[in-house]
N, C-alpha and C positions, 0 to 999 in steps of 0.2 A: 787618183784611184782611191786613196783613203777617204777623201771627202765624199766621193761617189758611194762607196760602200757604207759610209756612215748614214747615208740617206735610205739604205735598204737593209734593215736589220735581218731580214730573212735570207739575204745573200743574193749574189749575181753569178752567172756563168761567165766564162772567159769571153764568149762571143758577145754577150750583153755589154760587158765592160769596154771591149774594143769598139763596139758600135757607138756607145754613149760618148766616148772620149775621142772618137775619130782616129783611132790608132790601128796599126797593122796587128793581126793576130799574133805574129811571131814576136814582136816587141812587147806586146801585152803579156804574152806567156812568160817571157824572160823576166819582166818586171815583177809579175805576180810571184814567180818562183823565189826571187830575191826577198821580197816582202814576207813570203811564207817561211823561208828558212830563218829569217830574223825574228819571227814571232809576231809580226804586225798583222798578219791575216792567217786564216785557217782555210783548208779546203777539205770538204768531205768526199766520200767515195763516189758520189754522183757528180762531182765537179762544181759544186756551188762554193763560192768564196765569201767569207765573212770576216769582219774585223777580229783581231786577236787581242789577248790580254796585255800584250806589250804596250799597246797604246794607253791602257788604263794605268800601267805602272809609270809611264812617262808623265801622264797627266797628274798623277798623285804627287810626283816629285815637283812638278811645276807649282802645284797648289801649296806645297809645303814651303816653297820659297817666297810666296806672296806675303808681303807685309801690308796689313790692312791700312796702316797709316799712309804708306807709299801709294797704294791704289786710290785711297780716298782723297788725298791732298789736292789734286787738280780739281776735283769736284767741289771741295770746300771753297777753294779760291774762286771758281767760276760762280758758284751759288752766291757767295758774298758780293762778287762784282755785280751780278744781276739784280740782287735784292737790296744791296747796300747794308745788309745786316751782318752781325757777327755770327759765324758758323762754327759748329762743334762736331767732333767725332767722339763717341763715348761707347763704353762697354761695361758689362756687369762684372764686378769682382767681389765674390762673396755675397754680402747682403746689400751692397751699395753700387751705384754707378760711378765710374771714373772717367774723367775727361782725358782723352788720348791726344787730341789735337784741336787747334783753334785758329781761325782766321778772323781778324778784326774787321768790322764794318767801316763804313765811311764816316760815321758820326764821331763827335767828340766824346760821347759817353763810352766808358770802358766798364764792362761787367766783371764781377768777381768770379769768373769761371776759368781759372788758369789750368793749364795742362797738369794733370796729376791730382786735381781736386776731386774729392769724393762727395757725393750727395745722395740723399734719400731718393729711391726710385719714385715714390709717390708725390714728390714735389718738383719733379723735373720732367719735361716732355721727353728728353732723351732716355730717361729712366722708364717712363711709361711705355715708350716704343719697344723696349726690350721686355719689360715685365708682362706686357699683354700676351706674349707668346710663350711664356714659361709654362711648364707642366703645373697643374693645379697645386700639387704638393710642394713643389719648390717655391711657387709664388707665396703660398701660405707661410712657409718658413722665412722667406725674406721679409714679409710684412710683420711677422711676430718679432723678428730681430730688430727691425729699424723702421717703424712707422712714425713719421714726424707730423705733428700738428702744424698746419700752415695758417693762412688767413681764413677769414670766415667764408671765403669762396672755395676753399679746398674741401674735398670729401673728409668727413669727420671720423669715419670708421673704415677699417679694411674692407668691410663688405661694400660700403658705398664706393670705395675706390675700385673694386673689382667690377662693379656695375658700370662705372664710368669707362673702364677699359673696354668692356664688351661693346659699348656704344661707339667708341672711337675706332675699334677694329673694322667696323663696317665702312668707314670712310678711308681707311688705309694710312692715316697719320694721326698723331697725338697732339693735344693742345694742353698747355699749362697756362691758364688765363688769370694772372694776378693771384695765384694760389700760394706762392712762397713769399713774394715781395709785391706790395701794392704798386701798380703802374707798370709792371714788367710782365711780358708774355714770352712763351717759348712754344715752338712747333717742331716736331720731329717725326721721322719715318724710319722703319726698321731696315737693317741690312742683313742679308742671308748669305750663308756659305754654300758650297757645292751640294751639301746634303739637304738644303732648304731650312736649316736651323738659323734662327735669328741670333747673330753673334755680336752685333753692334747697332748703333743708330747714328743718324746724321740729323742735326737740328740747327735751328736759328734762335736767336734771342733779340728782343728789341723792346722799346718803350711803347706801351699801349697807345699813348697819345700820337705816336708817329706810325701807327699801323698803316702799311701801304694800301693803295686802292685795290679792291678785290678781297681784302681782308684775309682771314685764315684760309679760306678756300684756295685763293691764288697761291699763297705761300705753301700750303700743304701739297698742292699739285707740283710745284717746283721741287719740293723735297722728295716726293714720291718718285719723280723722274730721276733725280740724282741717286737716290737709294737703289733704284732698279738697275741703273747703269753700274754702280759699284758692285752690286750683287752679281751681275752678269760677269764682271771681270774677275770675281772670286770663284766663278764656275757654276753659279746657280742658273738654271734654265727653268722657266715657268712651264 
């Protein structure tokens, strides 16, 4: 009944609910009364039933118990298995991005991206994937506090970096192409919470010489799929 009512925000009458679910009117009435007295649904004076705020309260409690690392971990592992690359989960803390979790890839190369490490947002794809969706004033503050110069391939000024972010937003994933360390690339996609706010990012890192077939586009697509699924489990609905 709750699932049915969730699909009809304007409400349903008892007879409609009974018909849709194939139930007797008497048992439908009894169940609706229990749900109404518990606050899960409401009924107006004309007999239309709608979802109540009790469901919102329970949903909010569930969301508070979700640990983004716990939700993301299976996706990090699966993404690493499919791509063979080292995967990361990261979030913004103050002016820098912090690595929250990591799953090593299949290769022998190990990257210096340990859990707890901080990095500049402008020199990491995981940082870019968060920075691109910050309010303008907050992004300016971050870049004033910690804008690092990278290789000659990296944007030289905060303005150039912001232009790069706008271009990447159109494709849904961010790329760091040998901008911090020659020969190393990163790709990342944003993770959203129930409100739609970008709260973290999921990314991969690898050697440019070993870039898989399909290049950044293929990897970006994989990341977007993983980020979308994590966001969905955090309550986000497009």
